[in-house]
C-alpha positions in Angstrom: 0.0 0.0 0.0 2.9 2.3 0.7 4.0 1.8 -2.9 0.6 2.8 -4.2 0.6 5.9 -2.0 4.0 6.9 -3.3 2.9 6.4 -6.9 -0.2 8.4 -6.2 1.9 11.1 -4.6 4.3 11.2 -7.5 1.3 11.4 -10.0 -0.2 14.2 -8.0 3.1 16.0 -7.8 3.5 15.5 -11.6 0.0 16.8 -12.0 0.8 19.8 -9.8 4.0 20.5 -11.7 2.1 20.2 -15.0 -0.6 22.4 -13.7 2.0 25.0 -12.7 3.7 24.8 -16.1 0.3 25.1 -17.8 -0.6 28.1 -15.7 2.7 29.8 -16.3 2.4 29.0 -20.0 -1.2 30.4 -20.0 0.0 33.5 -18.1 2.9 34.0 -20.5 0.5 33.6 -23.5 -1.9 36.0 -21.8 0.9 38.5 -21.3 1.9 38.1 -24.9 -1.7 38.4 -26.1 -2.2 41.4 -23.9 1.1 43.0 -25.0 0.2 42.3 -28.6 -3.3 43.9 -28.2 -1.8 46.8 -26.2 0.6 47.4 -29.1 -2.2 47.1 -31.6 -4.4 49.4 -29.5 -1.5 51.9 -29.4 -1.0 51.6 -33.1 -4.7 52.2 -33.7 -4.7 55.1 -31.3 -1.5 56.6 -33.0 -3.1 56.0 -36.4 -6.3 57.8 -35.3 -4.3 60.6 -33.8 -2.2 61.0 -37.0 -5.3 61.0 -39.2 -7.0 63.5 -36.9 -3.8 65.6 -37.0 -3.7 65.5 -40.8 -7.4 66.3 -41.0 -6.9 69.2 -38.6 -3.9 70.5 -40.6 -5.9 70.2 -43.9 -8.8 72.0 -42.4 -6.5 74.7 -41.1 -4.9 75.0 -44.5 -8.3 75.3 -46.2 -9.5 77.9 -43.7 -6.3 80.0 -44.2 -6.6 79.6 -48.0 -10.2 80.7 -47.9 -9.2 83.7 -45.7 -6.5 84.7 -48.1 -9.0 84.4 -51.0 -11.5 86.6 -49.1 -8.8 89.1 -48.3 -7.8 89.2 -52.0 -11.4 89.6 -53.0 -12.0 92.4 -50.5 -8.8 94.2 -51.6 -9.8 93.9 -55.3 -13.3 95.2 -54.5 -11.8 98.1 -52.6 -9.4 98.9 -55.5 -12.3 98.7 -58.0 -14.4 101.0 -55.9 -11.5 103.5 -55.8 -11.1 103.3 -59.6 -14.8 103.7 -60.1 -14.7 106.9 -57.9 -11.8 108.2 -60.0 -13.9 107.8 -63.2 -17.0 109.4 -61.5 -14.8 112.3 -60.4 -13.4 112.6 -64.0 -17.0 112.7 -65.4 -18.0 115.3 -62.8 -15.0 117.4 -63.7 -15.9 117.2 -67.4 -19.5 118.1 -66.6 -18.5 121.1 -64.5 -16.0 122.6 -66.9 -16.3 126.4 -67.5 -18.6 127.3 -70.4 -15.7 128.6 -72.4 -13.5 125.5 -71.9 -16.5 123.2 -72.6 -17.5 125.0 -75.8 -13.8 124.9 -77.0 -13.7 121.2 -76.4 -17.0 120.5 -78.1 -16.0 122.6 -81.1 -12.8 120.7 -81.5 -14.6 117.3 -81.1 -17.3 118.4 -83.6 -14.9 119.5 -86.3 -13.0 116.2 -86.0 -16.1 114.0 -85.9 -18.4 115.5 -88.6 -18.5 113.5 -91.8 -20.7 115.4 -94.2 -21.7 118.5 -92.2 -25.4 117.7 -92.6 -25.8 115.8 -89.3 -28.1 116.4 -86.4 -26.3 117.1 -83.1 -27.9 115.5 -80.0 -27.0 117.1 -76.8 -28.1 116.8 -73.1 -30.9 119.0 -71.7 -28.2 120.5 -69.4 -26.1 121.6 -72.4 -28.8 123.6 -74.1 -27.5 126.9 -72.6 -23.9 126.1 -73.7 -24.4 124.5 -77.0 -26.7 127.1 -78.6 -27.8 127.6 -82.2 -25.3 130.5 -82.4 -22.5 128.1 -81.4 -23.6 125.6 -84.0 -23.7 128.4 -86.6 -20.0 129.2 -86.0 -19.2 125.5 -86.3 -21.1 125.4 -89.6 -19.0 128.3 -90.9 -15.8 126.5 -90.0 -17.1 123.3 -91.6 -17.8 125.2 -94.9 -14.2 126.4 -94.7 -13.1 122.8 -94.5 -15.2 121.9 -97.7 -18.1 120.3 -95.8 -21.8 121.2 -96.1 -22.1 123.1 -92.8 -25.7 122.3 -92.1 -25.4 120.9 -88.6 -28.5 121.5 -86.4 -29.3 120.8 -82.8 -31.8 117.9 -82.3 -35.1 118.8 -80.7 -34.9 115.7 -78.6 -32.2 115.8 -75.9 -30.1 112.8 -75.1 -29.3 111.3 -71.8 -25.6 111.9 -71.2 -23.3 113.8 -68.9 -21.8 115.8 -71.7 -20.5 115.6 -75.3 -22.9 114.8 -78.2 -24.2 112.3 -80.7 -24.0 113.0 -84.4 -26.9 111.6 -86.3 -27.4 111.3 -90.0 -29.9 109.1 -92.0 -27.6 106.1 -92.1 -25.1 106.6 -89.2 -24.7 107.6 -85.6 -21.4 108.8 -84.1 -21.4 108.7 -80.3 -19.1 111.3 -78.9 -20.7 111.5 -75.5 -18.3 111.7 -72.5 -20.0 108.6 -71.1 -19.2 106.6 -74.3 -15.6 108.0 -74.7 -14.8 107.2 -71.0 -16.2 103.7 -71.3 -14.3 103.1 -74.5 -11.0 104.1 -72.8 -11.8 102.6 -69.4 -10.1 99.2 -69.8 -6.8 100.8 -70.9 -7.1 103.6 -68.4 -8.0 101.3 -65.5 -4.5 99.6 -65.7 -2.8 102.9 -65.7 -4.9 104.3 -62.9 -4.2 101.1 -60.8 -0.5 101.6 -61.4 -0.7 105.2 -60.2 -2.9 104.5 -57.2 -1.6 101.1 -56.0 2.0 101.0 -57.0 4.0 99.4 -54.2 
């Protein structure tokens, strides 16, 4: 019986040792698994943080880019407003010329623009006191001296313009209003004005 007890004790001891090995092995595996998943979790966390960081940087870049665009747009609008004001002041200056300077300018423009000398001259309501039939009579005399008909007459229907005139004949119309002349030159003048006003 003593031999059986010894065998039993040996078996139990073996079992105990095996259990210990299995437990240690299981603990080691658990540690490995835990470490592996901790590393994986850390990788995932780092990946999430990196993506969030990249997204935040991209959003920041877009916001800054939009702000720069808005700034540029506001600056261009302000510049355009100043240029518009320059043109409006130029129109006002032309409109408010002294009668003598105005008549001299209109006389020069008429003599250069008349084709036959038989046209109708459309002027604004405001110009009726400055561009009078007597004024046109003097222009007609000069036109005759240039070999043209010299039959210009003021239109009974005034035009809407800040100054200048429209020459009308049966088959043609020549627009010499200040409005039209300024608009025709505006594109070229805008660049020059911008250089003068905003040169850095």
